[in-house]
N, C-alpha and C positions, 0 to 999 in steps of 0.2 A: 402401592408403589410410591416412593418418596425419591425426590432428585438430590442427591447427595452433593454435587458439584456440575457446574457447566462452565466449559472453556470455550472462549472463541478465538480458535486457531486462525489467524488473520493471513499468516502466509504459509507458504510451504512446510509441512507437517510430517508427523510420524505416519498418517493416513494416507495423504494425498498432497499433490501440488495445489489445490484449490482450497479456498477458505472452508472451514469446517468446524461445525460446534460439535465439541466432544461432550457426551452426558453421562455422568457416573450415577447410572439409576439402581436403586436400591429396590430389590422386588419384595422384600419382606416377606409376608405371609405367603406369596405367590412363588417364592424361590422354587426351582424344580418342577413346578405345575405346567403342564401342557396345555395349550390354548384348546386343542382338541379333547381335552378331558373336561372341558367347562362347556355344559350342554347349551346348545343355541349361541354360544359366543360369536362364531362367523357369522351368522346370520344376522343376529342384533348390531354387529358391525358395520355389515355391508347395509343395512337399512339406515344406520344413522348417516353413515356417507352419502347414502341416495338423497337424504334430507338437503343436500347442499342445493340441489335443484339448478335453477338458472344461476344460483350463486358460484356453482362449480363446474365442473367440465361436462361435455356431452357424456350421454350413456355409451355410446361406444369407446369414448376415451375412458371411462371409468371401469369397463369389464376388465382389462388387464390387471389393475390394480386389485379388483376383484379376485381374480383368480391367483395373484400373487399373495394376497391376504390368506385365502382359504389353504393356500400349500404350505403357510408358514406356521409351524407349530410352537414356536418359541414366543413367549410373550415380549421379549425384549426385541425380537425380530420384527414383531408387529409393530411396535411402538416406532420402530426405526423406519419402517415403509410409510408409516402415517406421517411422520414428520417430514419426510421427503415429499409425499402427495399434498399435504396441506400447503407446503410452501409452493409448489407448483401451482396450485388452484388458486394462489394467492398473487399469483404474476409474477412469481422467482423462476429465473433461468437456472434450475440447478437439477444435477442428475447423479451425482456421487452419493452412496450410502454404504455402511457396513457397520458389523458390530461383533462385540466378543461375549461370549458367553459369561453369565454370571458365573463367579469365582466361589469359593467356600464361603466366603464373607456375605454373598448374596448378592454383590455389586456386578452388574454388567457395563459395559463400555459402549455407547453408541457414538457413531462417527457419521454425520450428514452434513453435505454441502450447504452452504448457506451464501447468501447475496446480499442481505440487509439483515444484521445481527438481531434487531428487535422484532422484525416480522418471524425469525427463526425461533427465536424464544417463546413470541405469541403461539407459533405453529406447536412447539413441544408442549406447551399447555393444553392446548386443543387435542392434541394427540392423546395426552395421558387421559383427559376427561373422557375421550370417546373409548378408550380401553377400559377405563373404570367403569363406563356406564354399560359396557357390553358383559363386562364380568358380573357387575350387579343387577343387570336387567333394568337399568334406569337409561330410557331414550335421551339422546344428546342432540340437541338442535345445531347443527353446524353451520347452516346457511349464514346467519348473522355474524359468526365468527369469521368466516372467509370473507365476507363482505368488508368487515372491519378491517383484517388484515390486506385486503385488496386496496382499500383506500389508504392504509398506512404505508403500503409499498409504494403508492403514487406520491405521496407526501414527501417520505424520508428518501427515496430511490433517486439515482442520478437522474437529472432532468432530462427531457427529450431533445433539448438542444445540444446536450453534452453528451449523452449517451454513443451518438454516432462517432464521435472523435474517439471515445474509449474504446469502442469495437474496431476502429481503424487502428489504434495503438495496439490493441491484442493481436490483430491479424499481422502487424510488422514487428511484434516482439519489442514494443516500446514499454518499458515499466511505466507505471502510473499510480498515484496515490490520490485519493481524497482528502483535502484537508478542512474541509468543513461542511457544516450540512447544507450549504449553498451550493453545491456541486463546484465548487473550486478545486481543480484538480492539477495536479504536479506530474508532470510528464518527464521522464528521465530523472536522472541524479546529478547531485552536485554542479559543478560549473556547467554540465550541458543539459540543465533541465530548462523546461519551458512550463509556462502555467496558462490556463484557460478557464474562464469562467463563464458560463450562460452564453454569451456571444463577444466577449472580450477576452484578448489575448494580451501576454503581459507588456507587448508593444503597442497597444492600442493607446493611443496619444489622448491624454486628458484634455488637452487644447481643442483636439479634432472633434471630440465626444462635445466638448461645450459648443464649438460652434454649430455641429450638426443639430443642437437641441435648440439653436437660435434659427427659425424658418427663415426669418427676413435676411439674417446675416448670410445665411446659407445661399439664398437666391443672388444677393450680390455678388458672393465669391464664385459662384457657377457662371454667371452671366458676364463676369471678367474673363473668363476662359471659354466664351463662346458656346456656352452649353444653354440651349434653349429652355426657358423657364416661364411661368405665367406671370403677366402682369398683375400688380397690387401693391396693398402698403398695409402697414398697421394702421389701426382705428382707435378713437377714443371712446367712442359711444354709438348708439345705434344711428342716430342722424349723421354721424360721420362716415358710418358703416354704409349707410345709404349713398352719400356723396361719393364716396370712393367706388362703388359700385357703377356710379353713373360715369365715372372718369375712366374706368377701364372696359365699360361696356357689359351689359346682361347677356347671359345669366353669370351668376358668379359663385364663389365658395367662400363661407365663413369657416375660420379655424383658428384655434388658439395656436400662438406663436412658438409655445414651448411644451406641447403635450405629445405624447405619443400612443401608438395602438388606435390611431383614428379617434381617440377621444374628441369630443366637441365639435367635430367637423360635420358640417352639412353642405351638400352637392347640389347645383344646378338650381340656385334661386333666382327667380325671375321678379319677383313681386316684392313691393316694400314690407308687405306684411309678413311673407315668408321671411325676408331677410332679418327684420326685427325678431320674429320667433327664434331664427338661429342664432342671431347674436346673445338672446337672453340665455340659449342652452350651453353656448359657448363659454358664458361668463362662470357656469357652473363649474368649470373645467379650470379656467385660468384667467386672470384679468388683462393678459396682452393677446389681444385679438386682432387678426389679419383678414383683409379682403382680397380675394384673387379671382381674377377671370376664369371662368370656368373652361376647362379645356376638354372638348368631346373626344370620345374613344374609350377603349377599354383600358382598365387600370393594370398594369404590370408590376410585380416585383421582381427587380434583378438582384442576382447577389454575387457581389464580388469578394473574391478570396487571394490575397496574395497578390494583387493586381492581375487577376484573370476574371472575366465573367464566368461563373462555374455553373449557374442555374438561372432559369428564367419562367417565371409563371404568369399566366393571365388569370385575374382575379374576376368572376363572373358574382354579380350580386344575386341575392336571394330573389327567387324568381319560379313561378311555376308557369306550365303550359296548359291552356285550356282543353278540355275535352267535349265540350258541349254538353255533358251531363252533370259533373261535379259541381259544387261550389266553390269558391276560392278557399274558404275554412277547410274543406273536406280535402282539396288538392294539398294545402299545407300539412293538414293532418298525416295525410300519405307519405309526404317527403319525411315527415318527422318521426316516421315508422322505424327509420333506417336506424339499426342498432348502432352505427357509427356516430349519430348525432346524440347530443347530450345537452346539458345546460350551463356546463362550465368547461374549464380549460383541461380536465380530466378526459373528456373524450375528443376524439381526433377531428371531428366536424359538430358544429352546433345547429341547434335547432333553428327553424324559422321563426322568428317572433311576430305575433299578431297583437303589438301594443299600440298607443297611441301614435307612434311615428310611423307604424306600417298603415294604420288605419288613415293618416294623412298623405301618405304616397298612393295609397289606392284612390282616396277621393279625388287626386290630382289626376289619375287616369280615369277617373269615372267611374269605380267601382267600390262596392261593400263587401265586407267579408261574406256575405251569403249571396253574392253576385254570380252567375254560372257564366264563364266566360266562352267564346265561341271556340270550336276546335281550331288548336294551333295558335290562337292568342297567347302572345307572351305577356305575363303580368308579373310586374315588379312590385316585392314585398319591402325592399329597401332602395334608396337612391345609390347608398356606398356599396363598395364590395366588401366591407371589412369581414373578415373570417368569423369574428364575434359575433356578427349579426347574421350569422348563416350563409355568408358568402363562401362559393367554391373556387377551386384553384384547379388550373389545366396547365399542364407543362407545355411549354413553347421554346424550351431552351434550343433544340436544333433549328428554331425559326428565326432567331434574332439577327439582324441585318449587323454586318461589320461595322457600319458607320454609328448604329445605335449602340454597339457595344464601345465604340472608341469614344462616343460623348460620355457614356456611364463611366467609363476610366478615368477620364478627363475630371469628372466630377468627384469621383473617389479621391483622385490624387491632388485636387486642390483643397480639398478638405482636410486630408492628412490621415484617412483612415486605412488600416490593414485589412479591416473586414467590415463590409457594409452592405446595408440592403438599400436599394434605389427604388422610389416609387416613381414609374414613368406612365405616361398616358399617350396613348397611341392607337389610331384607327388599326394600323397593320404594323405589328413590331418585326416584319420582315422589309418594311421600307426605311430610309433615311427619316429621322423626325423631323427634319426641316421641310421636307417635300410635303408634309402632311399637317404641319401645325402641332405635332407631337410636343410634349415638353416632359421636362425632368422635375416632379414636384418637392422630393425631399431627399435627403442622405441620412440614413439611419444607423445609427451607430450600435445599435444591439437588435439586429434583425431576428425574427422567430425563424430559427433553421427548419423547424418541423413541417412547414409549409411546402417544403421541396421533398418531402420524403413520402413514405405511405402514410394515409390511403392515397393521397391525391395523385403521387407518381408512382407507378410501378411498371418496369424496376424503378426505384427511386435515383435521384441523381447523387452522385458521390461526395456527399458534403463533408461527411466525417473524413475521407481521405484527403480531400483537396485541403481542407483545414490543417490535418497532421502534415501534410506535404509542406505548407505554408511554414509549420514550425519545424519541421525536421525534412530537409530535402533529401532526395534519394541517396541511400547509402549512410545515412544518419541515424542512430539509434537511441540517442540521448544517454548513452551509458558511459561511466567512467571506468577505469580499471578497479575491480572490487575483489578483494583477498579476504577470505574467512578463513579464521583460525580457531579450530578446536581440538579437544583432547581431554585428558585429565591434568596433566602437568605441562608448564613451558609455554602455555598459550600465551600468557603477557608479556613474557621476555621474547618471544618469536614475533608476536605482533609489534613491539616498539622497533625491535631490529629491522624489519621489513620496512617499517614507516621512516627509520632513519636512512635506510638505502635511498628510498624515493626522495625525501627531504633532501640529502646531500645532491640529487641532480638537480634542485630547483623547483621541484613540484609542490603544489599545496596538498598537505595531507590531512584528511580528517582520520580520526582513530579514536575507536571506544574500546575500553578497555576494563579492566576489575579494578584499575586505579582512578578512571574518569573519563571523560571524554575530552580530545585534544584536536585543534584545528590550528594548522599551521605550528605546531609548538606549543600554544597556549592552551592551558586547560580552562574550558568552561564549564566544566561540570564536576563534582568530586564524586566518590564512593564507587561503588560496584556498577559499572555501566557496561556490563558485557551481554545485557539484553536486548532485544528487538527494538525496545522504545528509544535506547541510545543509538542503534545502529540507524534508524529513521532519523533522528537528529543529526547524525553526520551526513546523512544522503540528502537531507533538506537543505544543507548549508550551500549556497550559491558559489562560494569560494573553493568547494573541495574538488581537487582535480583526482585523487586518488583515495580511496576508502580501504581502510584497513580494519577490519572488524572481528574482535575476540566475540567468539560464538560459545556461550555456557550452555550447558544441557538444561538449566531450569527455565531459560526463556523460550528455549524450543518446546519444551513439555507445554510451557504455560500459554505461549501465543502464537508459536510456530516461528518461522524465519521472517526477517524484516526486509529479504530481498529475494526476488525471484531467480536468480541468476548468478552465479559468480565466475569470475575469470579463473581464480585459482582458489581451492580449498585447501588448506593444511590440517593434517589431523597428526598430531603430534606425538600421540600414544594413548593407550587406553589401561595397561597394566593391571593392576589389581582393583581399578575403578575407583570411583568416590560419589558420595552422596547415594549410596544404594537403600532401598527400602524406603524412599520418599518418592511421592506423587507416581505411584504404580511402577516404578523402575526398580525391580528387586534382584535383578540379577546382572552379572557382565555382559550377557548377550541383550539383555534388555537396554543395557546403557549404550552398548555399541550400535544398536538400533537407532537411539536417538541422535548419536553422533553422525550417524550416516547421512541422516537427511541433509546435513551440510554437502555431503559429496555428490548426493543424488541431483542437485542443481547445478552443477558445474556445467558450464558452455560446452558445446560440441566441440568447440575449437580451444576449449580451456584444459585445466588439467587438475588434477588430485596429487597432492605431495603426502605420501603415505609412509609411515614407519615400517620398515621390511620385517622388522624382527619382533612386531607384534603381532601374533596370529589374528586378532579379532579386527585390527588396524586393516591387516593385510586382505582380509574377507572382504572390505568394503570396495575393493578394487572393481569387483563384477557388478558393481552399480554405479560406477561412474561414466556419464556419457561421454566424456571426453578423455584425454590421454591420461595417463599415470606416470609419475615419476617417483620413484622409490628413493628413499635415504635410510641409510645405516652406518654405524662406524666399522663393521664388518665388511671390508671390500668383497669378501669371498660368501657372504650368506647366500644361500641357494636360491632365495627368491630374487635377488639382484642377478644372479649369474644366468637363470631362466630368462629373465626379462631382458637382459643385455643380448643374449643369444637371439632373441626374437628382435634385435633391433632397437630396444627401447632405451628410455633415458635412465640416470640413476645418479645420485652424488653419495659419496663415500670419503673414508680416509684410507689413504694408503701414504705411506712413509712419512707420516706426521704432516700430511698435507691435505685439503680438501681437492677432491677430483670430481670432475663434471666428465660423466661418460655418456656416449650414445653408442650403443651397440659395442663395439670392441675398440672405439677410439676412445682414449683417456686423455684429458686436459687438465692438469694439475694447476687449481686456481689460485690458491693460497696458503702458506704455511701456516699450523696452528699457532707457531710462536707468535706470527705478526696478527693475530685475531686476539685482542687483550682479554675478552670475557670469557676465552678458554682456559687462562692462565697455562699458556704453553702446552694446553692438551689435557692438563691434570683433571679439569673439572668436567666429567663425562657427560653430566645432562646438559652442560652449556654448548658442549661439542654437537649434541644431538639438535639443541636449538638453532646452531649455526647452519648445521646442514638441511634442516627444514627450511630456515630462511633463504639459504642459496637455492635450493630446490624452487621455491616459491617466486624469488627473482630471476631465475633462468626461465620459469615457465612463462612468466609476464614479459619476458623480452628486455630486461634492463641489461646493458652491455656489461661484459665480464669485467671490465676495468672499474666500473660503477659499483659491482657487487664487490669486488676486491678492496677498492679504496673504502668503502661503505664499512665493510667489517672491520678494516685495521681502524678506521677512526671513532669506532663505538667502543667507549671505553667501560661501560659498564657501571659505572659510578653511581652514587645513590639519587643524582639528578637524573639520568638516563634510564637508571633500572632500578627503582627502590627496592630495597630488602630482597633483592635476586642475587645472592651471593656477591654483598659488597665487602671487602676485603680491607682491612686495616692492621698496620703493625703498630702495637703498643707495648712498650716496656720488654722487648724482646719476645715478646708473645705475637701470636696471629689472631685477629678477631674478624670473625664473619658474621654478617647480618643477612638473615634471609628469613623466609616465609614457607617452612615446611609444613603446610596444612593438611597433609595427609600421608598415610603409610609410606605410598610410592614415593612422595618427595623426600621422606625422611631415608629411605633406601638411598635414593641416588646422593642426597647429602652426606650419608656416612661412607659411601663408596669414594666420593671426591675428597672426604677427609682423610683417606688413606694416602693420597698422594701428597699431601703436605707434612713435612717433618715435624714431629711435636714429641714431647714428653708426657704429656697428660691431656686428655681430652674432656672439654667441659662444656656443658651445653645449658644454656636458658630457656624455659620452655613452660607452656602452659597447655591443657588438653584441647584439642580442636573438636568442636562439634560435630560429632559423626556418631555412627552405631555404636553400641556399647563393643562389640566385637573388635569394630576397628581401631576403637580407643585404646581397648587392651591390647591390641597388636601394635599400636605406636609404642607403649610403654615397653614393650617386650625388645623393639627395635632399638629403643633408646638405651635400654638396660645393656644390651650387648654392643652398644656402639659407643658409651660414653663412659669415663672414670667417674665425674663429677656431676651431678645433676642439680639445678636449682630452679625449683618449680615456684611460679607464681601462681595466685588464685585465679581460676578462670572465673569470669564474671558476665551476667548480662546475656547467656546464650538462651536461645528459645527453648522452651520446654525442658530446661534442665534448674535446678538448683545451683547458687553459685557454690563452687568447690566440687560438683558431683563429678565433673570429668577428671579431675585431679584423683580422687577415689578410684576410679575405673584405670588410670594411668599407672597407678600405684600396684595394681594388681597385676599388671604386666612388667613392672620394673622389678618388684621384690624377687629375690632370689636369683636375679641373672648374675652370671660370674663375674662379668666386667666392673659392674658399678660397685664403687667403693665408697660414695659418699652421697647422701640425698639431703637437701636443704630446701625447706619450704618457707616462703615468704608470702606477704598478702598483696603485693602491688609489682607490676612488671616494671616500672623504673626502678623501685628498691631492688628487684631481682638483677637488674642490669648493673645499678651502681656495685651492689656486692661482688658481682663476678669480675668487674673491671678491677675494683680496688684490691682484690685477693687474687688477682692475675701473678703468676710466676714465669720466669723467663722460660720458652720451650713450650708454653700452653698452646693448645689450640681451643678458642673459645668459639663457640657458635650460638649466635643469639637468635633465637627463634621468636620472632615479633608478633604481636597480634595486631596492636594499633600502629600500625606502619610509620606514618609519618611523624607522629608523636613520638613512638621510640627513636627513629633515626635523628630526629632533632635533639632528643636527650643525649643519646651518643656523641653526636658531634659538639655539642656543647660541652659535655664531660672531657672528651678529648680537648679540647680549646683550653679548658679550666685547669687540666691536669698534664702540660706539656713539660 
């Protein structure tokens, strides 16, 4: 078996609404062979899976996958099941999988949900190795690969601080996007977005963070607002440290002024020797050292989010309790057997250390590692309660006294943090600090949120929900109006026109089209930008208030959608389709399935605007979660009539005007004579684009007057709508610049040409890169629709020799009854120049451009030079 292609579909896609790894698997010599036909295949496969042992799931968990594998007779199905199973064993939360049987070419298509792309690709490699080993009777050791993938998941997955916020966003329907490998997350879109990383929000003050990192300055500011803090000061050397200790009174604490996570801190120092050793240890972390009076009591971590105390935990230092039988070393070993305890941050709990520091702590208590403490004796392994040194957390959120919470909030406000972790020492967190000599030690700008979750707190405190609520108050979802436009023809014009309506109301519009990316009317990217990457660029921009996203089939097939939900999706048409027999899309039904993806993500309170007289588009209505608004030129089309009889909405043309209808009520909006791009209603495909635009604007809630005035002010000139039926009058002739890129567009263009008086119809054209049969079809349409044709040589098309497309075009052109003259030239501008020079009064010249901007510039320069 060989993998021919792997696509990471990051957004809603043909298969599912979740991210999916799509695998094109060539079965080669195994094509058509059943797994049950391979002696011992399933037994060997199950054995290899069992080799995962502790690195995999428990035996009871493995039994269901074993049963499913035994029931699966197709090898492509076996690979699919394994790809999902290996990801699950590696720590990915995935559930969806499906596959399509191998076609005649032996290529099967698998689709399996993924969480981390790199992990999924590794799981695919392992799945293929497992199947290959089972086929060839070669044992495969899965355990090591599972361990590697689990470690990879830990390294590249969303971090434990950020994961709860992402989960809360999913629950509230707030869109999110990971922006880098360090778990920088964008929540929401455009102007309503917020960002979060580790334990910082986009409103965390850099000044506040700097203050919190200066422990001496923090103490001064807390003292200034009446928050109790320990006495102490910075020191310059060990002798000065001892002097400071005598000033504030023993016992004391040595700690760096600018370190985090408890690094370099030593507590409860009572002798000069202890202090000197602690000072030396602190110097390894920072040269800025301070001495503070030791505050007796338990160490608590208080979490403040958005001006509220959300969680509190008491930290207990690493300790064991004697049983009168076991040594301290043996008791520590028993604790460290807890599977939750490990040696690094990948484990929720840390093992108790028996290092030189621990030996010193034991010695201060009169113990050694081989001492056997009496039953009930509490033996400390560390003086501090840092989690990295084996400390435990105990949830005390419900025990916090209101006055303690008030001092915590005072401290947070004076530092200026929106999210903070405060270290509080108190004998009893249920009493005011002032009554018991309690103090606030530090205000941390980057608290470790995980300590308030499982395994310490069950149920965990709602940390993710609290942070998300501080970013998005109740009722806000971070979304901006998002309109997706898809179809075969008319997408760009419709997208531009809807964007114009919003811009006329003063909104900042972000738009991605085949012509580029535009923000507030300024183009920031050129070229074809109708794919998901360009859509994400629009949604990332914090100035954007409305997103208009042209959504082409290629991007959906290649990567899925860039958004999880649309307020409105417009499907302009499907017709004869375009770009068939590419990327596995062979039929019109396949193409409709691709385009339908954008309809399936319409919000429940949103709408799909669909072309009523296109059967494959009409069939998408059944898959829309929201409302359907139909549009058609024919007011009496059966689909519209049935829909209106049921009380639905529709947009159509009656008596030369665009009409909005709800049920049997009709509201004429604007005469086509007042909509410039329709040329008094003569350009049928532009009328349909206007109808689709009107439906979308109506669905999103734009006022009727805004729709009416926006349609009237959109001139459709080369600036607003380049190469989309731009019309000029030249020497008594009519010249149209257009981009008829497929047979459907050519048919619409020829239909519109019938509405313009002319004596002779002339076309400048080159073959568009489509299937051979489609290019020949273009030639037939041209031969039936034009008297004179000037072909310029097609160049630079992928998988085509220069001039190859025009050879196909001529196959369709030759012998058509209307065509009187065929001229061939080598260059697009040369063809345009010749056509313009040879214009006769009464001609209708249509220039089908390939290089839109260059050709338009050439035409405009020619017109200026030949006035």
